[in-house]
N, C-alpha and C positions, 0 to 999 in steps of 0.2 A: 502542420499535423504534428503528433505526439504518437510514436511508434512505440511499441514495447515487445517483452515478452518472459516468459519464465527463467529457472536456469537453466534445465534442460534443454531450452528452446525448442520444443515442439508446441508452445501455442505461442500465436503470435497474434499483436492488436495493432488497431492503428485508432487512433483518438481525433477525430476530424474537428477539432475545436481546439481553444487553450485554458489552459489552467488557470484560473483568476483567485483560488484559494487554498490555500495549504493549510492543514490542519495536523496536529503535531496530540496526541491523546496518546492521557499515560493512565489511560482506565485497566482494572484489571483483567479482564473478556480480552482487550487486545493485546496485551503485556504478553498474556501466555499463546496467544490464536499464532503471533508472531513469534516468538520467542526472544524477544526483545525488551529492552526495557521499553520503550514507547512504540507507537507505529506514526509514520507521515503518511498520512492521503490525501484524496484531492475527490473532493466532490465534482463528478461532472456528469455531463448528460447521458443518458443509455441512448439515446435515439441515435447518440455522433460515437458510438462505441461501436468497433466492426471486429470482430475475431476473424484474424485471415490465414490460422492457421488452427489444427491440433484439438475443436471443439471440441472433441467425441474425448478428450481428455480431462474436461473440465469438470469437476467433482463441486459438491458445495455440502456443506453441515451448518445443520441452523444451530449458532450458539445461544439463542432466546427465541423464542417463536414466532417474532418479529422479525428478526434478521437472518438473511445467512450467509455464510462466510466459502467464497466462490476461491478455489485450489488447483493447479494439475495434480490429477491423479497418479503422474510418474515420478516427477521430482519434489511435487511439494509445495512449490513455492504458493504462497498466499496471492491473487490478482486483485482483488478487490470483495467488497461489502454491501451488499441491498438491503435494505429494509423494505417489507412485505406492503406496508400502509406507504412509502414513496417508490414507486419500481421507478420513475422517471429520472431516477438518481441513483449514480451508486460509488462507491468511495473508494477510489484507484490505489495500489498501494502502488506508492511512488518511486519504491524503490527495484520496479519492472523495467521503468521506463527507459529505453536505449536510446529515443534520439528524442528534440525537442526541449522545449524552455520550459524547465520549474519554477517558478517565481519563491523568494523568501517562506518561512511560515507566518499564515496570516494572524496565528493563536493557537493557545496551545489550552483542550479538555481535561479535566477529571483529572486537575496538579493536586489535590490532597491526597492520590494517588501517586505520584509521583516517585522514583526511585530512590531513597536517600541516599545508596552510594555511588550512584551516578553524579559526576559534578562536573561538569562540562566548563570550559572560558577560556577564555582567547591567551593565556598562558600558558597553555597547555603544547610538549611538544607536537608533532604533527611531522607524519615519514610519508615520503610519496608512494611508498609498498609498505607491507608485510614488516613489522618490526622482529628480525632474529633472538632467539634467545641466547 
């Protein structure tokens, strides 16, 4: 089982299944919606997704006529997106997962929009905690 929550922990969820696919999206909408250089999301079955606390705090915004983005109205954490033409599927933001197995990314999309200033690699220093200035 996958468990997760928003930043303020008011919204908590369970996913009664496994994550089989992980996508990294570089599109302009995702970058702006998340405030990051890319978003990592997992397409999961809506029927197996259960909000166990805070459902009344969930808000949504239609970023296009066919796609809503669901977030916590208290802390602003993005939780998932869903297309109206694919109601059986949501794209869970894996940064909200607190328990469970998250696989390595399966693919990247909209790579033409990748942030050119972002250069990740194995030779970068890695810090277990925030680096002090």
